[in-house]
PAZAPA-4460 file (N, C-alpha, C; in steps of 0.05 Angstrom, whole numbers, plus 32768, in hexadecimal, padded with zeros to 4 digits):
% residues 230
    n_x    n_y    n_z   ca_x   ca_y   ca_z    c_x    c_y    c_z   seq   type   mol
   88A0   845A   8979   88A8   8464   895F   88C3   8457   8957     1      M     A
   88C4   844B   893F   88DD   843E   8937   88F0   8452   892C     2      D     A
   8909   844A   8927   891E   845C   891F   8918   8468   8903     3      M     A
   890D   8457   88F1   8907   8461   88D6   88F2   8477   88D6     4      Q     A
   88DD   8473   88E7   88C9   8488   88EA   88D4   84A2   88F5     5      T     A
   88E6   849F   8909   88F3   84B6   8915   8904   84C6   8901     6      G     A
   8913   84B8   88F0   8922   84C5   88DB   8910   84D4   88C7     7      Y     A
   88FA   84C7   88C0   88E7   84D4   88AD   88DC   84EE   88B9     8      A     A
   88D5   84ED   88D3   88CA   8506   88DF   88DE   851C   88E0     9      E     A
   88F7   8514   88E7   890D   8528   88E9   8911   8534   88CD    10      V     A
   8911   8523   88B8   8914   852D   889D   88FE   853F   8895    11      R     A
   88E5   8538   889C   88CE   8549   8896   88D1   8565   88A3    12      D     A
   88D9   8565   88BC   88DC   857F   88CA   88F2   858F   88BD    13      V     A
   8908   8582   88B5   891E   8590   88A8   8915   859C   888D    14      A     A
   8906   858C   887E   88FC   8596   8864   88E9   85AE   8868    15      D     A
   88D9   85AC   887D   88C6   85C1   8883   88D5   85DB   888A    16      E     A
   88EA   85D9   889A   88FA   85F0   88A2   8908   85FC   8889    17      Q     A
   8911   85EB   8877   891E   85F4   885E   890A   8604   884D    18      T     A
   88F2   85FA   884B   88DD   8608   883B   88D5   8622   8848    19      Q     A
   88D3   8622   8863   88CC   863A   8871   88E0   8650   886B    20      L     A
   88FA   8649   886C   890F   865C   8867   890E   8666   884A    21      L     A
   8908   8653   8838   8907   865A   881B   88F1   866E   8815    22      A     A
   88DA   866C   8823   88C3   867D   881D   88C0   8694   8832    23      Y     A
   88D3   8696   8844   88D2   86AC   8858   88D1   86C8   884B    24      A     A
   88E1   86CC   8835   88DF   86E7   8829   88C3   86EE   881F    25      P     A
   88B3   86DA   8817   8898   86DF   880F   8888   86EA   8826    26      L     A
   888C   86DE   883E   887E   86E8   8856   8886   8704   885C    27      V     A
   889F   870B   885A   88A9   8726   8860   889D   873A   884D    28      K     A
   889A   8733   8833   888F   8745   881F   8871   874B   8826    29      R     A
   8863   8736   882D   8846   8739   8833   8843   8749   884C    30      I     A
   8854   8745   8860   8852   8754   8879   8858   8772   8873    31      V     A
   886C   8777   8863   8872   8793   885C   885A   87A0   884D    32      R     A
   884E   8790   883D   8837   8799   882D   881F   87A0   883F    33      Q     A
   8819   878F   8852   8802   8793   8864   8807   87A5   887B    34      L     A
   8821   87A9   8882   8827   87B8   889A   881D   87D5   8898    35      N     A
   881F   87E1   8880   8817   87FD   887D   87F9   8800   887F    36      S     A
   87EA   87EA   887D   87CD   87EB   887E   87C2   87E3   8899    37      Q     A
   87D3   87D9   88AB   87C9   87CF   88C4   87C7   87E4   88DA    38      S     A
   87D2   87FC   88D5   87D0   8811   88E8   87E0   880A   8902    39      G     A
   87F4   87F9   8900   8804   87F1   8917   87F5   87E0   892B    40      G     A
   87DF   87D3   8922   87CF   87C3   8934   87DF   87AB   893E    41      A     A
   87F0   87A0   892D   8801   878A   8934   881E   8791   892E    42      I     A
   8830   878A   8941   884C   878F   893D   8856   8780   8924    43      D     A
   8869   878C   8916   8873   877F   88FD   887E   8763   8902    44      R     A
   888D   8760   8918   8898   8745   891E   8882   8731   8924    45      E     A
   886D   873A   8931   8856   8728   8936   8848   8721   891C    46      D     A
   8846   8734   890A   883A   872F   88EF   884B   871A   88E0    47      M     A
   8865   871C   88E3   8876   8708   88D5   8873   86ED   88E1    48      E     A
   8870   86EB   88FC   886B   86D1   8909   8851   86C5   88FF    49      Q     A
   883C   86D6   88FE   8822   86CC   88F4   8824   86C3   88D7    50      I     A
   8833   86D3   88C8   8837   86CC   88AB   8846   86B1   88A8    51      G     A
   885A   86AD   88B9   8869   8694   88B8   8858   867C   88C0    52      L     A
   8846   8680   88D3   8833   866B   88DA   8820   8665   88C3    53      L     A
   8818   867A   88B4   8807   8677   889D   8817   8667   8887    54      G     A
   8831   866D   8884   8842   865F   8871   8844   8642   8878    55      L     A
   8849   863D   8892   884B   8621   889B   8832   8611   8896    56      L     A
   881B   861E   889B   8801   8611   8896   87FE   860C   8878    57      D     A
   8807   861F   8867   8805   861B   884A   8816   8603   8841    58      A     A
   882F   8601   884C   8841   85EB   8845   8834   85D0   884D    59      L     A
   8828   85CF   8864   881D   85B5   886E   8804   85AE   885E    60      R     A
   87F5   85C2   8855   87DC   85BC   8846   87E2   85B5   8829    61      R     A
   87F6   85C3   881E   87FC   85C1   8801   880C   85A8   87FA    62      Y     A
   881F   85A2   880B   8832   858C   8804   884B   8598   87F8    63      G     A
   8859   8588   87E8   8872   8590   87DC   886E   85A9   87CA    64      T     A
   887B   85BF   87D0   8878   85D8   87C0   887F   85D4   87A3    65      P     A
   8870   85E0   8791   8876   85E1   8775   8874   85FE   876C    66      D     A
   8873   8602   8752   8873   861E   8747   885A   862D   874F    67      E     A
   8845   861F   8756   882B   862D   875E   882A   8633   877C    68      K     A
   883D   8628   878B   883A   862A   87A8   883D   8647   87B2    69      F     A
   884D   8657   87A5   8852   8673   87AD   8838   8682   87AF    70      G     A
   8827   8680   879B   880D   868E   879A   87FB   8684   87B1    71      A     A
   87FB   866A   87B4   87EA   865E   87C9   87F4   8667   87E5    72      Y     A
   880E   8666   87E9   8819   866E   8803   8814   868C   8809    73      A     A
   8817   869D   87F4   8812   86B9   87F8   87F5   86BE   8801    74      A     A
   87E2   86AF   87F6   87C6   86B2   87FE   87C2   86AA   881B    75      M     A
   87CF   8693   8823   87CC   8689   883E   87D9   869C   8852    76      R     A
   87F1   86A6   884B   87FF   86B8   885D   87EF   86D2   8861    77      V     A
   87E7   86DE   884A   87D7   86F7   884C   87BD   86F2   885B    78      R     A
   87B1   86DC   8856   8798   86D5   8864   879C   86D2   8882    79      G     A
   87B2   86C6   888B   87B8   86C2   88A7   87BB   86DD   88B5    80      A     A
   87CA   86EF   88A8   87CF   870A   88B4   87B5   871A   88B5    81      I     A
   87A5   871A   889F   878C   8729   889F   8778   871E   88B3    82      L     A
   8778   8703   88B7   8767   86F7   88CB   876D   8702   88E7    83      D     A
   8788   8704   88EC   8790   870E   8906   8789   872C   890A    84      E     A
   878C   873B   88F4   8785   8757   88F6   8767   875A   88FC    85      L     A
   8757   874A   88EE   873A   874B   88F3   8734   8742   8910    86      R     A
   8742   872E   8919   873C   8723   8934   8742   8738   8949    87      R     A
   8757   8748   8944   875F   875D   8958   874F   8776   8954    88      Q     A
   873C   8776   8940   872A   878D   893C   873B   87A6   8939    89      D     A
   874E   87A5   8925   8761   87BB   8922   8755   87D6   891C    90      W     A
   873C   87D6   8913   872F   87F0   890F   871A   87F3   8924    91      R     A
   871E   8806   8937   870A   880A   894C   86EE   8810   8940    92      P     A
   86DA   880A   8950   86BE   880D   8947   86B9   8829   893D    93      R     A
   86C2   883D   894B   86BD   8859   8943   86CA   885F   8928    94      S     A
   86E2   8853   8923   86EF   8857   8909   86DF   884A   88F3    95      V     A
   86D6   8831   88F8   86C6   8823   88E4   86AC   8833   88DE    96      R     A
   869F   883D   88F3   8686   884D   88EE   868C   8865   88DE    97      Q     A
   86A2   8873   88E4   86A9   888B   88D5   86AF   8884   88B8    98      E     A
   86BC   886D   88B4   86C2   8864   8899   86A9   885E   8889    99      S     A
   8695   8852   8896   867B   884D   8889   866D   8867   8881   100      H     A
   866E   887A   8893   8662   8894   888D   866F   88A2   8875   101      R     A
   868A   88A1   8875   8698   88AC   885F   8692   889E   8844   102      N     A
   8690   8883   8846   868A   8873   882E   866E   887B   8823   103      R     A
   865B   887E   8835   8640   8885   882C   8640   88A1   8820   104      D     A
   8650   88B3   882B   8652   88CF   8821   865E   88CF   8805   105      A     A
   8673   88BE   8801   8680   88BD   87E7   866D   88B1   87D2   106      V     A
   865E   889D   87DB   864A   8890   87C9   8635   88A4   87C0   107      R     A
   862C   88B5   87D3   8618   88C9   87CD   8624   88DE   87BA   108      E     A
   863D   88E6   87BF   864A   88FA   87AE   864D   88EF   8792   109      L     A
   8654   88D6   878F   8657   88C9   8775   863C   88C9   8766   110      T     A
   8627   88C3   8775   860C   88C3   8769   8604   88DF   8760   111      R     A
   860A   88F3   8770   8603   890E   876A   8612   8919   8752   112      R     A
   862C   8911   8750   863D   891B   873A   8639   890B   8720   113      L     A
   862F   88F2   8723   862C   88E0   870C   8646   88D6   8702   114      G     A
   865B   88D6   8713   8676   88CC   870B   8686   88C8   8725   115      R     A
   869E   88BC   8721   86B0   88B9   8738   86BB   88D4   8740   116      E     A
   86B8   88DC   8759   86C3   88F6   8762   86E1   88F6   8764   117      P     A
   86ED   890E   8761   870A   8910   8764   8712   8910   8781   118      S     A
   872C   890D   8787   8735   890D   87A3   872D   8928   87B0   119      E     A
   8731   893E   87A2   872C   8958   87AD   870E   895B   87B4   120      A     A
   86FD   8950   87A2   86E0   8952   87A7   86D8   8941   87BF   121      E     A
   86E4   8929   87C2   86DE   8918   87D9   86E7   8926   87F3   122      I     A
   8700   8930   87F3   870A   893D   880B   86F9   8955   8813   123      M     A
   86EF   8964   87FF   86DE   897B   8805   86C3   8972   8810   124      K     A
   86B8   895D   8804   869D   8954   880D   869E   8948   8829   125      A     A
   86B4   893A   882F   86B7   892D   8849   86C4   893F   885E   126      L     A
   86CE   8956   8855   86DC   8968   8868   86F5   895C   8873   127      G     A
   8704   894D   8863   871C   893F   886C   8735   894E   8862   128      L     A
   874A   894D   8873   8764   8957   886B   8771   8942   8859   129      S     A
   8787   8949   884C   8795   8935   883B   879D   891D   884B   130      V     A
   87A8   8922   8864   87B1   890B   8875   8799   88FA   887D   131      E     A
   8783   8906   8885   876B   88F7   888D   8760   88E7   8875   132      A     A
   8761   88F3   885E   8757   88E6   8846   8768   88CD   883F   133      Y     A
   8782   88CF   8842   8794   88B9   883D   878E   88A2   8851   134      Q     A
   878A   88A9   886A   8783   8895   887E   8769   8887   8878   135      E     A
   8756   8896   886F   873C   888B   8867   873F   8878   8850   136      Y     A
   874F   8880   883C   8754   886F   8824   8762   8855   882C   137      Q     A
   8776   8857   883D   8785   883F   8846   8773   882C   8854   138      L     A
   8762   8836   8866   874F   8825   8875   873B   8817   8863   139      A     A
   8731   8827   884F   871E   881C   883C   872B   8806   882B   140      E     A
   8744   880C   8822   8752   87F9   8811   8758   87DF   8820   141      S     A
   8761   87E2   883A   8767   87CA   884A   874F   87B9   884E   142      A     A
   8738   87C6   8852   871F   87B7   8856   8717   87A8   883C   143      E     A
   871A   87B6   8826   8713   87A9   880C   8726   8792   8806   144      M     A
   8740   8796   880B   8754   8781   8807   874E   8768   8817   145      L     A
   8747   876C   8831   8741   8756   8843   8728   8747   8838   146      A     A
   8714   8756   882F   86FC   874A   8825   8702   873A   880B   147      S     A
   8712   8745   87FA   8719   8738   87E1   8729   871F   87E5   148      F     A
   873D   8721   87F7   874E   870A   87FD   873D   86F3   8809   149      D     A
   872B   86FB   881A   871A   86E6   8827   8709   86D8   8811   150      E     A
   86FF   86E7   87FE   86EE   86DB   87E9   86FF   86C9   87D7   151      M     A
   8717   86D1   87D0   8728   86C0   87BF   8730   86A7   87CF   152      V     A
   8735   86AA   87E9   873C   8693   87F9   8725   867F   87FA   153      N     A
   870C   8689   87FC   86F5   8678   87FD   86F2   8669   87E2   154      E     A
   86F9   8676   87CC   86F7   8669   87B2   8708   8650   87B0   155      M     A
   871E   864F   87BF   8731   8638   87BC   872D   8623   87D2   156      G     A
   8719   8626   87E3   8716   8613   87F9   870A   85F9   87EF   157      K     A
   8716   85E3   87F8   870B   85C8   87F3   8708   85BB   880E   158      L     A
   86FA   85A4   880F   86F7   8596   8828   8712   8590   8836   159      P     A
   8726   858A   8825   8741   8585   8830   8751   859F   8833   160      S     A
   8747   85B5   8829   8754   85CF   8829   876F   85CE   881A   161      D     A
   8771   85BB   8808   8789   85BA   87F7   8780   85BD   87DA   162      R     A
   878B   85D2   87CD   8781   85D7   87B1   878C   85C2   879E   163      P     A
   877A   85B8   878D   8782   85A6   8777   878B   85B8   8760   164      T     A
   879A   85AC   874C   87A1   85BC   8735   8789   85C8   8727   165      P     A
   8773   85B8   8726   875A   85C1   8719   874F   85DA   8727   166      E     A
   874E   85D8   8742   8744   85EF   8752   8754   8608   874E   167      T     A
   876F   8604   874E   8781   861B   874A   877C   8627   872E   168      L     A
   8778   8616   871A   8774   861F   86FF   875A   8630   86FD   169      L     A
   8744   8625   8709   872B   8633   8708   872D   864E   8716   170      V     A
   873A   864E   872D   873D   8667   873C   874D   867B   872C   171      R     A
   8763   8672   871F   8774   8684   8710   8765   868F   86F8   172      R     A
   8756   867E   86EA   8746   8687   86D3   8731   869B   86DC   173      R     A
   8724   8696   86F3   8710   86A9   86FD   871C   86C4   8702   174      S     A
   8734   86C4   870F   8741   86DD   8715   874A   86EB   86FB   175      I     A
   8754   86DB   86E8   875C   86E7   86CE   8744   86F5   86C0   176      E     A
   872D   86E8   86C1   8715   86F4   86B6   870D   870E   86C4   177      Q     A
   8710   870D   86DF   8709   8725   86EE   871D   873C   86E8   178      A     A
   8736   8735   86E3   874A   874A   86DC   8744   8758   86C2   179      L     A
   8737   8749   86AF   872F   8755   8695   871B   876B   8698   180      L     A
   870D   876C   86AF   86F9   8781   86B4   8706   879B   86BC   181      A     A
   8721   879B   86C1   872F   87B2   86CA   873C   87C1   86B3   182      L     A
   8741   87DB   86B8   8750   87EA   86A4   876E   87E5   86AA   183      D     A
   877F   87F0   8698   879C   87EA   8699   87A8   87F2   86B4   184      E     A
   87A1   8809   86BE   87AD   8813   86D7   87A4   8802   86EF   185      R     A
   878A   87FA   86EF   8780   87E9   8705   878E   87CE   8704   186      E     A
   8792   87C3   86EC   87A0   87A9   86EA   87BC   87AC   86F5   187      Q     A
   87CA   87C2   86EF   87E5   87C6   86F9   87E6   87C7   8717   188      R     A
   87D4   87D5   8723   87D3   87D7   8741   87CF   87BC   874D   189      V     A
   87BC   87AC   8743   87B6   8791   874D   87CF   877F   8749   190      I     A
   87DC   8782   8732   87F3   8771   872D   880A   8778   8741   191      Q     A
   880F   8791   8745   8824   8799   8757   881F   8791   8774   192      L     A
   8805   8791   877B   87FE   878A   8797   8800   876B   879B   193      Y     A
   87F2   875C   878A   87EF   873F   878E   8806   872F   8783   194      Y     A
   8811   8737   876B   8826   8727   875F   8842   872F   8769   195      E     A
   8846   874A   876D   8861   8753   8775   8862   875A   8793   196      F     A
   884B   8757   87A1   884A   875C   87BE   8854   8777   87C6   197      D     A
   884E   878C   87B6   8855   87A7   87BE   8840   87B3   87D0   198      L     A
   8848   87C4   87E2   8834   87D2   87F3   8828   87E8   87E2   199      S     A
   8811   87F3   87EC   8804   8809   87DD   8816   8821   87DA   200      L     A
   8827   8826   87EF   8839   883C   87EE   884E   8838   87D8   201      K     A
   8858   881F   87D6   886C   8819   87C1   885F   881A   87A5   202      E     A
   8846   8812   87A3   8838   8813   8789   8835   8830   8781   203      I     A
   882F   8841   8794   882C   885E   878E   8846   886A   8783   204      A     A
   885D   8861   878E   8877   886A   8785   887C   8860   8768   205      A     A
   8876   8847   8763   887B   883B   8748   886A   8849   8733   206      V     A
   8851   884F   8739   883E   885B   8726   883E   8879   8726   207      L     A
   884E   8885   8738   884F   88A2   873B   8834   88AE   8741   208      C     A
   8826   88A2   8754   880C   88AB   875D   880D   88AF   877B   209      L     A
   87F9   88BC   8786   87F7   88BF   87A3   87ED   88A4   87AF   210      T     A
   87F4   889F   87C8   87EB   8886   87D4   87CD   8885   87D5   211      E     A
   87C0   889C   87DA   87A3   889D   87DB   8797   8896   87C1   212      A     A
   87A4   889F   87AB   8799   8899   8790   879C   887B   878A   213      R     A
   87B2   886F   8793   87B6   8852   878F   87A1   8842   879F   214      V     A
   879B   884C   87B7   8786   883F   87C7   876B   8840   87B8   215      C     A
   8766   8857   87AC   874C   885B   879E   874B   8848   8786   216      Q     A
   8760   8846   8776   8761   8835   875F   875E   8818   8768   217      I     A
   876D   8810   877D   876D   87F5   8787   8751   87ED   8790   218      N     A
   8744   87FF   879E   8729   87FA   87A9   8715   87F5   8792   219      K     A
   8717   8807   877E   8705   8804   8767   870A   87EA   8757   220      G     A
   8724   87E3   8755   872B   87CA   8746   8720   87B1   8755   221      A     A
   8724   87B1   876F   871B   879A   877F   86FC   8798   877F   222      L     A
   86EF   87AF   877E   86D2   87AF   877D   86C8   87A2   8763   223      R     A
   86D5   87A9   874D   86CE   879E   8733   86D4   877F   8732   224      K     A
   86EB   8777   873D   86F2   875B   873D   86E0   874B   874F   225      M     A
   86D8   8756   8765   86C5   8748   8777   86AB   8743   8769   226      K     A
   86A2   8758   875A   8688   8755   874C   868A   873F   8737   227      A     A
   86A1   873D   8729   86A4   8728   8715   86A5   870C   8722   228      C     A
   86B4   870A   8738   86B8   86F0   8745   869F   86E6   8753   229      L     A
   868F   86F9   875C   8677   86F1   876A   8661   86E8   8757   230      E     A
***
């Protein structure tokens, strides 16, 4: 290796470290956002390390960051953490089975009532306490978010795995069209989660709602958006 090549590599590493430091707050926001939904399956510091690796991967795939890089990096960081959560099977099989039973019961209750049931009606039908209902909603919301993020990630994949401006434009337009299918409150929840990186608990405080209600709104909004994007 000649001296010029050596200097170039050192400069590249230094630039990479500078960009990592610049976007580290983004990683911390996403970790805070996902931490409340992980049930403590992964330590917060470990989540940050996984997120930083996702950020490093994003930097190497994307090239020189521009004004669109933040959105791309957020998707890669969130995806890296969710992949690790899924790999560690953060929801035990018995919990997943219980969640499926509850979901089927809520679907049947909705069909019987001919409308979306209220929180009180769901808790009564499922025999859940307020705390158990909140846990059920968080688990359901986390599963839906993981599924939605995975689908959006798949939309942007290219053979080189580097998004072109055209691909980013198509993806943004598709998501904008899906957002139009939502009512005002659903749009606000999605915006606070994806654009401002707030956790569901923080969104509940901003909108003066219960966390369980935010989970319910978020779940319904993602279901509508998935239907549009698919």
